[in-house]
All heavy atoms as an XYZ file, in Angstrom:
905
protein
N      51.052     55.831    155.356
C      50.317     55.095    156.214
C      49.911     53.722    155.525
O      49.546     53.704    154.385
C      48.984     55.888    156.575
C      47.984     55.064    157.238
S      46.560     55.882    157.943
C      46.072     56.894    156.412
N      50.108     52.750    156.234
C      49.809     51.400    155.756
C      48.298     51.049    156.036
O      47.815     51.223    157.166
C      50.719     50.341    156.291
N      47.706     50.701    154.965
C      46.177     50.332    155.193
C      46.196     48.786    155.314
O      46.631     48.076    154.403
C      45.402     50.832    154.032
C      45.155     52.254    154.014
C      45.903     53.077    153.158
C      44.271     52.917    154.914
C      45.749     54.420    153.163
C      44.186     54.259    154.920
C      44.877     55.015    154.037
O      44.628     56.326    153.983
N      45.564     48.248    156.347
C      45.532     46.875    156.582
C      44.290     46.257    156.117
O      44.181     45.075    156.014
C      45.816     46.518    158.053
C      47.115     47.005    158.494
C      47.370     46.637    159.865
N      48.604     47.227    160.342
C      48.791     47.763    161.497
N      47.970     47.674    162.454
N      50.047     48.291    161.821
N      43.173     47.059    155.926
C      41.918     46.543    155.638
C      41.615     46.831    154.140
O      42.137     47.786    153.627
C      40.781     47.163    156.496
C      41.140     46.783    157.964
N      40.737     45.489    158.464
C      41.614     47.434    158.920
C      40.997     45.455    159.697
N      41.692     46.581    160.085
N      40.718     46.063    153.508
C      40.262     46.261    152.166
C      39.481     47.544    152.149
O      38.756     47.931    153.181
C      39.518     45.197    151.693
C      40.368     43.868    151.568
C      39.520     42.750    150.936
C      40.486     41.502    150.832
N      39.566     40.395    150.455
N      39.592     48.264    151.051
C      38.710     49.483    150.836
C      37.300     48.907    150.971
O      36.726     48.117    150.140
C      39.031     50.072    149.505
C      38.304     51.310    149.208
O      37.228     51.607    149.813
N      38.715     51.993    148.130
N      36.480     49.609    151.753
C      35.149     49.270    152.063
C      34.196     50.269    151.409
O      33.346     50.882    151.980
C      34.814     49.228    153.539
C      35.432     48.031    154.210
C      34.715     46.837    153.921
C      35.173     45.747    154.875
N      34.262     44.572    154.676
N      34.399     50.460    150.137
C      33.478     51.320    149.286
C      33.696     52.704    149.498
O      32.835     53.633    149.160
N      34.927     53.198    149.904
C      35.343     54.557    149.931
C      35.595     54.953    148.485
O      36.328     54.395    147.659
C      36.569     54.777    150.786
C      36.289     54.284    152.202
C      36.952     56.223    150.720
C      37.556     54.324    153.001
N      34.912     56.159    148.091
C      35.166     56.665    146.712
C      36.647     56.934    146.569
O      37.408     57.433    147.446
C      34.377     57.916    146.790
C      33.475     57.699    147.786
C      34.018     56.917    148.813
N      37.236     56.680    145.394
C      38.644     56.782    145.156
C      39.107     58.258    145.435
O      40.135     58.392    145.885
C      38.978     56.346    143.741
C      38.903     54.832    143.580
C      39.350     54.477    142.216
C      39.408     52.985    142.082
N      39.912     52.469    140.792
N      38.306     59.212    145.085
C      38.752     60.577    145.248
C      38.881     60.870    146.790
O      39.795     61.530    147.288
C      37.870     61.598    144.571
C      36.413     61.505    145.077
O      35.924     60.364    145.414
O      35.750     62.508    145.014
N      37.979     60.203    147.648
C      38.043     60.441    148.972
C      39.199     59.657    149.644
O      39.940     60.130    150.484
C      36.782     59.939    149.731
S      36.713     59.935    151.485
N      39.504     58.488    149.071
C      40.642     57.697    149.636
C      41.962     58.404    149.367
O      42.795     58.429    150.327
C      40.562     56.334    148.711
C      41.559     55.313    149.246
C      41.375     54.679    150.395
C      42.754     55.124    148.477
C      42.385     53.688    150.793
C      43.656     54.122    148.931
C      43.421     53.433    149.960
O      44.374     52.555    150.402
N      42.083     59.078    148.355
C      43.354     59.690    148.099
C      43.532     60.888    149.014
O      44.682     61.076    149.450
C      43.400     60.207    146.631
C      43.765     59.213    145.625
C      44.123     59.820    144.227
N      43.146     60.744    143.776
C      42.112     60.220    143.038
N      42.036     58.925    142.646
N      41.176     61.057    142.611
N      42.497     61.572    149.449
C      42.661     62.715    150.248
C      42.873     62.263    151.577
O      43.223     63.249    152.496
C      41.443     63.731    150.168
O      40.218     62.939    150.575
C      41.195     64.151    148.752
N      42.690     61.071    152.030
C      43.023     60.638    153.433
C      44.388     60.649    153.741
O      44.838     60.812    154.845
C      42.396     59.326    153.664
C      40.827     59.174    153.770
C      40.422     57.781    153.844
C      40.400     60.073    154.861
N      45.257     60.651    152.682
C      46.700     60.698    152.985
C      47.088     62.147    153.053
O      46.899     62.918    152.112
C      47.518     59.960    151.848
C      49.027     60.029    152.067
C      47.083     58.558    151.644
N      47.651     62.504    154.192
C      47.918     63.944    154.356
C      49.048     64.374    153.481
O      50.033     63.700    153.200
C      48.473     64.117    155.849
C      48.565     62.635    156.414
C      47.915     61.741    155.296
N      48.883     65.655    152.999
C      49.883     66.157    152.072
C      50.458     67.558    152.500
O      51.367     67.938    151.935
C      49.151     66.463    150.794
O      48.139     67.305    150.925
C      48.706     65.138    150.119
N      50.038     68.102    153.621
C      50.522     69.361    154.048
C      50.488     69.482    155.593
O      49.736     68.753    156.187
C      49.686     70.518    153.442
O      48.413     70.481    153.974
N      51.395     70.261    155.972
C      51.487     70.556    157.489
C      51.122     71.987    157.627
O      52.021     72.869    157.738
C      52.948     70.143    157.969
C      53.101     70.482    159.411
O      52.166     70.599    160.115
O      54.231     70.509    159.835
N      49.919     72.366    157.780
C      49.393     73.724    157.864
C      49.994     74.495    159.000
O      50.351     75.680    158.833
C      47.852     73.808    157.857
C      47.222     73.223    156.548
O      47.933     73.210    155.552
N      46.049     72.843    156.634
N      50.208     73.909    160.165
C      50.680     74.716    161.310
C      52.114     74.440    161.531
O      52.670     74.875    162.589
C      49.828     74.390    162.531
C      49.919     72.968    163.073
O      50.694     72.134    162.479
N      49.204     72.684    163.994
N      52.788     73.815    160.656
C      54.283     73.598    160.716
C      54.765     72.959    161.931
O      55.789     73.263    162.464
C      55.016     74.890    160.484
C      54.566     75.742    159.247
C      54.809     75.077    157.999
C      54.454     75.981    156.803
N      53.847     75.266    155.710
N      54.067     71.958    162.440
C      54.508     71.199    163.705
C      55.100     69.842    163.282
O      55.187     69.063    164.105
C      53.412     71.054    164.575
C      52.276     70.224    164.170
O      52.170     69.807    162.914
N      51.292     70.000    164.922
N      55.394     69.514    162.087
C      55.936     68.299    161.483
C      54.979     67.136    161.645
O      55.378     66.036    161.579
C      57.268     68.063    162.195
N      53.664     67.417    161.860
C      52.679     66.379    161.920
C      51.428     66.848    161.354
O      50.954     68.008    161.675
C      52.394     66.002    163.379
C      51.450     64.833    163.670
C      51.459     64.503    165.130
C      50.545     63.305    165.392
N      50.473     63.029    166.852
N      50.792     66.146    160.489
C      49.614     66.529    159.803
C      48.431     65.886    160.745
O      48.293     64.753    160.735
C      49.620     66.076    158.348
C      48.276     66.586    157.715
C      50.792     66.657    157.562
N      47.694     66.846    161.331
C      46.628     66.302    162.068
C      45.251     66.106    161.314
O      45.263     66.633    160.145
C      46.258     67.194    163.266
O      45.829     68.397    162.800
N      44.321     65.336    161.796
C      43.087     65.088    161.019
C      42.517     66.335    160.633
O      41.908     66.563    159.632
C      42.172     64.244    161.987
C      42.674     62.794    162.086
C      41.683     62.131    163.193
C      42.667     62.068    160.870
N      42.318     67.321    161.563
C      41.634     68.598    161.308
C      42.278     69.443    160.201
O      41.688     70.290    159.694
C      41.322     69.317    162.605
C      42.524     69.692    163.367
O      43.600     69.346    163.049
N      42.220     70.225    164.483
N      43.637     69.154    160.016
C      44.293     69.888    158.978
C      44.044     69.370    157.513
O      44.080     70.066    156.548
C      45.853     69.881    159.154
C      46.347     70.669    160.385
C      47.803     70.578    160.515
O      48.289     69.508    160.656
O      48.477     71.598    160.591
N      43.885     68.046    157.531
C      43.894     67.472    156.111
C      42.646     66.607    155.738
O      42.359     66.379    154.585
C      45.090     66.434    156.026
O      44.970     65.448    156.890
N      41.743     66.334    156.767
C      40.592     65.458    156.417
C      39.396     66.148    157.117
O      39.365     66.454    158.321
C      40.886     64.035    157.014
C      39.686     63.154    156.849
C      42.154     63.444    156.441
N      38.356     66.184    156.324
C      37.068     66.774    156.971
C      36.331     65.650    157.589
O      36.660     64.451    157.458
C      36.287     67.553    155.840
C      35.726     66.645    154.817
O      35.321     65.483    155.052
N      35.597     67.190    153.616
N      35.205     66.011    158.275
C      34.423     65.030    158.978
C      33.808     63.908    158.133
O      33.893     62.783    158.531
C      33.357     65.691    159.811
C      33.835     66.439    160.992
C      32.639     66.903    161.864
O      31.513     66.444    161.682
O      32.921     67.810    162.620
N      33.385     64.282    156.979
C      32.802     63.273    156.062
C      33.786     62.201    155.608
O      33.620     61.051    155.403
C      32.167     63.905    154.900
C      30.920     64.796    155.283
C      29.874     63.940    155.894
O      29.599     62.717    155.525
O      29.207     64.480    156.995
N      35.110     62.797    155.319
C      36.095     61.819    154.879
C      36.529     60.908    156.053
O      36.852     59.779    155.734
C      37.408     62.727    154.341
C      37.127     63.416    153.027
C      38.118     64.473    152.696
O      38.630     64.992    153.658
N      38.348     64.599    151.534
N      36.625     61.531    157.221
C      37.018     60.648    158.371
C      35.908     59.599    158.643
O      36.188     58.466    159.012
C      37.241     61.514    159.595
C      37.711     60.741    160.835
C      38.927     59.915    160.576
C      37.895     61.820    161.966
N      34.667     59.965    158.443
C      33.521     59.008    158.616
C      33.707     57.868    157.599
O      33.614     56.700    157.959
C      32.259     59.723    158.483
C      31.848     60.580    159.753
S      30.419     61.539    159.472
C      29.199     60.296    159.446
N      34.064     58.265    156.421
C      34.156     57.157    155.370
C      35.364     56.308    155.747
O      35.399     55.059    155.512
C      34.527     57.827    153.991
N      36.517     56.842    156.154
C      37.606     56.113    156.709
C      37.338     55.180    157.801
O      37.727     54.031    157.668
C      38.827     57.063    157.050
C      40.155     56.463    157.414
C      41.019     55.956    156.549
C      40.447     55.983    158.679
N      41.999     55.272    157.238
C      41.677     55.421    158.637
C      39.959     56.262    159.953
C      42.381     54.963    159.765
C      40.664     55.915    161.108
C      41.954     55.191    160.937
N      36.539     55.697    158.730
C      36.207     54.774    159.934
C      35.184     53.663    159.412
O      35.327     52.592    159.986
C      35.552     55.648    160.999
C      36.496     56.497    161.832
C      35.738     57.462    162.642
C      37.296     55.504    162.738
N      34.375     53.906    158.458
C      33.427     52.858    158.004
C      34.140     51.697    157.437
O      33.569     50.565    157.434
C      32.484     53.508    156.918
C      31.398     54.388    157.565
C      30.366     54.831    156.427
N      29.584     55.837    157.022
C      29.610     57.133    156.587
N      30.433     57.494    155.653
N      28.783     58.052    157.091
N      35.309     51.884    156.858
C      35.982     50.713    156.407
C      36.489     49.695    157.380
O      36.913     48.617    157.098
C      37.108     51.204    155.498
C      38.270     51.677    156.121
C      39.345     52.217    155.099
N      40.580     52.685    155.756
C      41.594     51.839    155.874
N      41.598     50.731    155.222
N      42.619     52.267    156.546
N      36.520     50.145    158.676
C      36.825     49.238    159.730
C      35.544     48.369    160.145
O      35.727     47.455    161.046
C      37.367     49.930    160.965
C      38.786     50.397    160.623
C      38.986     51.638    159.975
C      39.793     49.552    160.831
C      40.334     51.982    159.651
C      41.160     49.894    160.515
C      41.403     51.129    159.962
O      42.657     51.427    159.603
N      34.494     48.488    159.586
C      33.223     47.733    159.762
C      33.519     46.434    159.077
O      32.953     46.156    157.887
C      32.021     48.411    159.398
C      30.789     47.595    159.581
O      30.824     46.547    160.244
O      29.732     48.010    159.036
N      34.342     45.568    159.522
C      34.802     44.366    158.846
C      33.799     43.354    158.621
O      33.780     42.626    157.585
C      35.937     43.729    159.432
O      35.595     43.435    160.855
C      37.186     44.600    159.477
N      32.609     43.299    159.427
C      31.604     42.345    159.173
C      30.418     42.954    158.413
O      29.564     42.281    158.002
C      31.081     41.786    160.524
C      30.542     42.900    161.479
O      30.433     43.945    161.079
O      30.279     42.400    162.590
N      30.472     44.238    158.002
C      29.455     44.878    157.197
C      28.144     45.027    157.818
O      27.202     45.212    157.027
N      28.026     45.060    159.091
C      26.736     45.140    159.758
C      26.302     46.630    159.901
O      25.201     46.873    160.557
C      26.631     44.405    160.984
C      27.630     44.964    162.156
O      28.408     45.809    161.896
O      27.592     44.436    163.289
N      27.103     47.557    159.575
C      26.821     48.980    159.760
C      27.056     49.485    161.121
O      26.654     50.635    161.483
N      27.766     48.720    161.892
C      28.152     49.087    163.244
C      29.611     48.901    163.515
O      30.182     47.931    163.055
C      27.334     48.439    164.299
C      25.907     48.596    164.150
C      25.048     47.884    165.172
N      25.525     46.420    165.482
C      25.342     45.875    166.586
N      24.636     46.367    167.532
N      25.852     44.658    166.768
N      30.270     49.739    164.332
C      31.627     49.531    164.659
C      31.740     48.904    166.043
O      31.203     49.518    166.995
C      32.400     50.760    164.733
C      32.694     51.438    163.323
C      33.237     52.865    163.446
C      33.622     50.614    162.501
N      32.250     47.703    166.209
C      32.390     47.062    167.512
C      33.628     47.596    168.189
O      34.475     48.352    167.619
C      32.538     45.551    167.294
O      33.737     45.346    166.614
C      31.359     45.022    166.590
N      33.801     47.186    169.473
C      34.996     47.615    170.158
C      36.322     47.128    169.569
O      37.204     47.920    169.325
C      34.995     47.047    171.577
C      36.157     47.583    172.445
C      36.134     47.057    173.845
C      37.403     47.487    174.487
N      37.536     46.933    175.843
N      36.248     45.876    168.939
C      37.379     45.368    168.280
C      37.692     46.170    166.955
O      38.829     46.462    166.631
C      37.200     43.893    167.930
C      38.474     43.246    167.279
C      39.687     43.352    168.001
O      39.710     42.875    169.267
N      40.734     43.934    167.425
N      36.588     46.535    166.203
C      36.853     47.281    165.092
C      37.404     48.616    165.354
O      38.248     49.164    164.612
C      35.512     47.327    164.266
C      35.074     45.975    163.666
C      33.668     45.897    163.131
O      32.834     46.687    163.663
O      33.425     44.989    162.393
N      36.912     49.247    166.386
C      37.364     50.630    166.923
C      38.879     50.381    167.324
O      39.683     51.320    166.995
C      36.613     51.126    168.044
C      35.243     51.719    167.700
C      34.366     52.036    168.949
C      35.400     52.832    166.789
N      39.212     49.397    167.969
C      40.531     49.115    168.315
C      41.513     48.973    167.141
O      42.589     49.649    167.167
C      40.632     47.811    169.215
C      41.995     47.537    169.795
C      41.960     46.301    170.698
O      40.884     46.015    171.179
N      43.118     45.643    170.810
N      41.050     48.295    166.119
C      41.901     48.253    164.891
C      42.040     49.686    164.263
O      43.147     49.956    163.809
C      41.147     47.277    163.821
C      41.116     45.905    164.342
O      41.887     45.542    165.230
O      40.341     45.134    163.681
N      40.919     50.333    164.287
C      41.140     51.808    163.720
C      42.055     52.632    164.550
O      43.007     53.310    164.087
C      39.670     52.492    163.682
N      41.932     52.709    165.893
C      42.885     53.440    166.808
C      44.295     52.897    166.617
O      45.328     53.640    166.649
C      42.487     53.455    168.190
C      41.402     54.520    168.432
C      40.037     54.042    168.591
C      41.629     55.783    168.401
C      39.024     54.987    168.802
C      40.710     56.740    168.605
C      39.298     56.344    168.765
N      44.497     51.532    166.407
C      45.842     51.019    166.180
C      46.462     51.531    164.937
O      47.623     51.935    164.950
C      45.754     49.621    166.229
C      47.165     48.878    166.178
C      46.937     47.338    166.134
C      48.353     46.684    166.155
N      48.258     45.289    166.290
N      45.626     51.574    163.929
C      46.211     52.135    162.583
C      46.546     53.722    162.749
O      47.353     54.193    161.946
C      45.274     51.959    161.516
O      44.167     52.814    161.510
N      45.857     54.393    163.809
C      46.165     55.832    163.908
C      47.372     56.092    164.888
O      47.777     56.996    165.144
C      44.874     56.514    164.608
C      43.777     56.765    163.675
C      42.562     57.267    164.420
C      43.994     57.695    162.505
N      47.911     54.919    165.308
C      49.213     55.032    166.153
C      48.902     55.102    167.564
O      49.848     55.529    168.315
N      47.712     54.772    168.094
C      47.413     54.770    169.559
C      48.300     53.847    170.272
O      48.478     52.770    169.868
C      45.919     54.423    169.732
O      45.655     54.428    171.181
N      48.899     54.282    171.407
C      49.704     53.445    172.187
C      48.808     52.379    172.943
O      49.411     51.201    173.049
C      50.548     54.268    173.214
O      51.159     55.308    172.603
C      51.432     53.531    174.005
N      47.620     52.679    173.258
C      46.753     51.825    173.882
C      45.473     51.745    173.214
O      44.505     52.324    173.599
C      46.537     52.195    175.449
C      47.840     52.332    176.220
C      48.377     53.552    176.525
C      48.372     51.172    176.633
C      49.518     53.649    177.120
C      49.573     51.259    177.357
C      50.146     52.491    177.715
N      45.438     51.146    172.034
C      44.177     51.061    171.239
C      43.041     50.611    171.872
O      41.849     50.910    171.607
C      44.526     50.381    169.974
C      45.780     49.643    170.296
C      46.494     50.305    171.414
N      43.114     49.485    172.713
C      41.963     48.879    173.451
C      41.417     49.888    174.343
O      40.127     50.020    174.501
C      42.348     47.681    174.229
N      42.170     50.557    175.074
C      41.694     51.587    176.004
C      41.045     52.828    175.277
O      39.971     53.229    175.661
C      42.845     52.139    176.924
C      42.325     53.172    177.918
C      41.765     52.890    179.203
C      42.461     54.552    177.828
N      41.471     54.049    179.789
C      41.903     55.184    179.035
C      42.886     55.419    176.867
C      41.810     56.448    179.195
C      42.697     56.765    177.083
C      42.220     57.321    178.317
N      41.636     53.225    174.214
C      41.126     54.335    173.375
C      39.722     53.930    172.808
O      38.816     54.694    172.654
C      42.143     54.732    172.350
C      41.730     55.952    171.586
C      41.419     57.134    172.415
N      42.631     57.646    173.095
C      42.544     58.541    174.105
N      41.448     58.954    174.570
N      43.642     58.852    174.690
N      39.654     52.650    172.361
C      38.410     52.220    171.822
C      37.256     52.132    172.920
O      36.115     52.569    172.652
C      38.543     50.769    171.165
N      37.698     51.798    174.087
C      36.732     51.806    175.163
C      36.233     53.168    175.483
O      35.036     53.441    175.718
C      37.456     51.138    176.477
C      36.516     51.164    177.593
C      35.500     50.368    178.021
C      36.666     52.004    178.769
N      34.943     50.780    179.200
C      35.622     51.796    179.730
C      37.485     53.120    179.070
C      35.552     52.493    180.784
C      37.477     53.858    180.184
C      36.405     53.544    181.123
N      37.197     54.150    175.551
C      36.774     55.527    175.773
C      36.027     56.142    174.693
O      35.000     56.871    174.843
C      38.075     56.355    175.878
C      38.939     56.098    177.162
C      38.304     56.502    178.394
N      38.034     57.915    178.474
C      37.086     58.610    179.130
N      36.285     57.857    179.833
N      36.818     59.825    178.954
N      36.173     55.712    173.437
C      35.483     56.150    172.321
C      34.075     55.658    172.367
O      33.137     56.420    172.136
C      36.142     55.728    170.977
N      33.895     54.390    172.767
C      32.579     53.900    172.917
C      31.778     54.594    174.072
O      30.626     54.908    173.948
C      32.651     52.344    173.373
C      32.773     51.450    172.158
C      33.163     49.955    172.642
C      31.518     51.441    171.278
N      32.497     54.868    175.194
C      31.802     55.641    176.209
C      31.427     57.004    175.802
O      30.469     57.526    176.331
C      32.746     55.569    177.535
C      32.884     54.291    178.040
C      33.397     54.374    179.503
N      32.934     55.494    180.212
C      32.268     55.396    181.456
N      32.063     54.258    181.876
N      31.970     56.487    182.068
N      32.217     57.648    174.909
C      31.892     59.005    174.462
C      30.722     58.987    173.437
O      29.914     59.884    173.512
C      33.172     59.620    173.904
C      32.938     60.919    173.337
N      33.022     62.078    174.117
C      32.686     61.374    172.055
C      32.784     63.090    173.306
N      32.582     62.754    172.104
N      30.780     57.993    172.501
C      29.998     58.119    171.358
C      28.700     57.123    171.366
O      27.771     57.391    170.538
C      30.729     57.929    170.020
N      28.774     56.128    172.137
C      27.746     55.063    172.164
C      26.447     55.519    172.901
O      26.220     55.235    174.079
C      28.200     53.741    172.646
C      27.207     52.632    172.674
O      26.249     52.852    171.890
O      27.446     51.705    173.358
N      25.631     56.384    172.278
C      24.464     56.954    172.975
C      23.468     55.968    173.495
O      22.882     56.161    174.446
C      23.764     58.018    171.965
N      23.243     54.806    172.672
C      22.174     53.957    173.070
C      22.751     52.783    173.949
O      21.990     51.865    174.400
C      21.450     53.263    171.882
C      22.306     52.536    171.014
O      23.512     52.196    171.290
N      21.876     52.090    169.793
N      24.026     52.837    174.270
C      24.624     51.779    175.117
C      24.663     50.356    174.681
O      24.875     49.442    175.502
N      24.638     50.064    173.341
C      24.587     48.738    172.846
C      26.067     48.166    172.675
O      26.228     47.039    172.262
C      23.837     48.620    171.598
C      24.350     49.360    170.371
O      25.454     50.114    170.608
O      23.945     49.102    169.301
N      27.098     48.949    172.973
C      28.449     48.408    172.829
C      29.006     48.683    171.360
O      30.106     48.173    171.197
N      28.310     49.270    170.561
C      28.749     49.529    169.160
C      28.408     50.997    168.791
O      27.548     51.629    169.327
C      28.102     48.585    168.301
S      28.386     46.840    168.540
N      29.105     51.411    167.721
C      28.938     52.669    167.229
C      28.040     52.564    165.934
O      28.616     51.877    164.939
C      30.237     53.465    166.857
C      31.031     53.581    168.109
C      29.954     54.848    166.263
C      30.493     54.440    169.248
N      26.782     52.987    165.870
C      25.978     52.814    164.638
C      26.168     54.008    163.897
O      26.887     54.936    164.243
C      24.633     52.546    165.045
C      23.911     53.552    165.804
O      24.172     54.746    165.648
N      23.010     53.274    166.678
N      25.443     54.104    162.713
C      25.540     55.331    161.823
C      25.260     56.532    162.457
O      25.850     57.545    162.247
C      24.751     54.913    160.552
C      24.989     55.917    159.443
C      26.363     55.740    158.803
O      26.999     54.761    158.859
O      26.860     56.816    158.245
N      24.265     56.567    163.278
C      23.735     57.865    163.966
C      24.816     58.246    164.984
O      24.883     59.416    165.135
C      22.426     57.568    164.693
C      21.271     57.169    163.746
O      21.323     57.625    162.497
O      20.340     56.431    164.158
N      25.607     57.364    165.576
C      26.522     57.815    166.614
C      27.899     58.104    166.004
O      28.793     58.611    166.627
C      26.735     56.657    167.591
C      25.377     56.331    168.316
C      25.370     54.965    169.009
O      26.095     54.062    168.561
O      24.635     54.841    169.949
N      28.105     57.833    164.721
C      29.359     57.968    164.002
C      29.980     59.379    164.047
O      31.132     59.570    164.310
C      29.329     57.481    162.525
C      30.668     57.292    161.865
C      31.571     56.360    162.622
C      30.376     56.803    160.479
N      29.009     60.417    163.949
C      29.478     61.740    164.033
C      30.103     62.085    165.257
O      31.169     62.764    165.398
C      28.369     62.719    163.574
C      28.952     64.144    163.354
C      28.037     64.969    162.565
N      27.461     64.439    161.371
C      28.159     64.563    160.090
N      29.401     65.101    160.149
N      27.712     64.104    158.963
N      29.509     61.542    166.404
C      30.229     61.950    167.707
C      31.594     61.184    167.847
O      32.496     61.721    168.431
C      29.211     61.380    168.841
C      28.122     62.274    169.193
C      28.559     63.687    169.495
O      29.352     63.799    170.363
O      28.072     64.574    168.806
N      31.586     59.988    167.221
C      32.970     59.364    167.213
C      34.030     60.137    166.402
O      35.114     60.297    166.885
C      32.883     57.941    166.570
C      34.213     57.122    166.492
C      34.812     56.855    167.771
C      33.913     55.810    165.694
N      33.607     60.689    165.337
C      34.553     61.541    164.528
C      35.020     62.749    165.251
O      36.209     63.126    165.390
C      33.863     61.929    163.251
C      34.539     63.041    162.506
C      33.646     60.835    162.285
N      34.076     63.391    166.055
C      34.443     64.422    166.902
C      35.442     64.109    167.987
O      36.366     64.864    168.327
C      33.116     65.062    167.573
C      32.240     65.803    166.586
C      30.965     66.276    167.188
C      30.083     67.035    166.224
N      28.823     67.398    166.807
N      35.219     62.976    168.545
C      36.081     62.494    169.594
C      37.493     62.261    168.968
O      38.516     62.521    169.642
C      35.562     61.078    170.145
C      36.436     60.412    171.098
C      36.573     60.842    172.402
C      37.255     59.459    170.797
C      37.330     60.282    173.426
C      38.066     58.729    171.621
C      38.113     59.193    172.965
O      38.976     58.608    173.891
N      37.644     61.553    167.840
C      38.975     61.275    167.149
C      39.624     62.659    166.927
O      40.827     62.798    167.133
C      38.721     60.390    165.940
C      40.008     60.317    165.100
C      38.198     59.126    166.352
N      38.970     63.564    166.316
C      39.545     64.921    166.046
C      40.027     65.523    167.330
O      41.109     66.180    167.366
C      38.541     65.764    165.247
C      38.448     65.107    163.828
C      39.138     67.175    165.125
C      37.394     65.798    162.951
N      39.082     65.624    168.294
C      39.519     66.197    169.608
C      40.690     65.581    170.288
O      41.485     66.208    170.876
C      38.231     66.007    170.625
C      38.510     66.649    171.901
C      37.232     66.451    172.816
C      37.427     66.927    174.158
N      36.385     66.663    175.031
N      40.959     64.318    170.119
C      42.079     63.621    170.635
C      43.401     63.964    169.886
O      44.490     63.541    170.204
C      41.882     62.044    170.719
C      40.633     61.718    171.548
C      40.680     61.822    172.946
N      41.315     62.386    173.959
C      41.012     63.440    174.672
N      40.011     64.268    174.329
N      41.572     63.881    175.787
N      43.224     64.522    168.728
C      44.393     64.940    167.907
C      45.117     63.919    167.210
O      46.256     63.980    166.845
N      44.371     62.747    166.837
C      45.047     61.619    166.046
C      45.380     62.187    164.575
O      44.729     63.017    164.005
C      44.178     60.398    166.015
C      44.252     59.689    167.236
C      43.335     59.799    168.245
C      45.349     58.812    167.555
C      43.483     59.181    169.431
C      45.525     58.125    168.682
C      44.526     58.268    169.674
O      44.668     57.693    170.834
N      46.442     61.615    164.003
C      46.872     62.000    162.766
C      46.905     60.736    161.808
O      47.268     59.645    162.203
C      48.234     62.563    162.673
N      46.689     60.997    160.512
C      46.836     59.950    159.493
C      48.166     60.268    158.789
O      48.344     61.222    158.029
C      45.709     59.938    158.427
C      44.298     59.850    158.979
C      43.278     60.023    157.825
C      44.243     58.471    159.390
N      49.109     59.486    159.150
C      50.513     59.678    158.619
C      51.196     58.445    158.330
O      50.846     57.456    158.783
C      51.303     60.536    159.518
């Protein structure tokens, strides 16, 4: 997987584990729930907070979904916001991040 953004404070041991190394269910694709736990995925998503304000904007979410291989990253970012943005401010804050992680895992995206 090519990382386009600078490491945003992800611990090196966490960063290494984001690269999938096994295919537990032998389907030739390593899914997030096979190789990355929720905390690691949260750390991975936080690095897309390019302005460092502690919130993920629609554009930052779009960049994250694009790196996950989404065919329509803008639409997926919009859906993610609708799913996880509890306060309706148009961004995912730290409190809403766990819901975003559940959404990403539920959609079956893979880091490969």
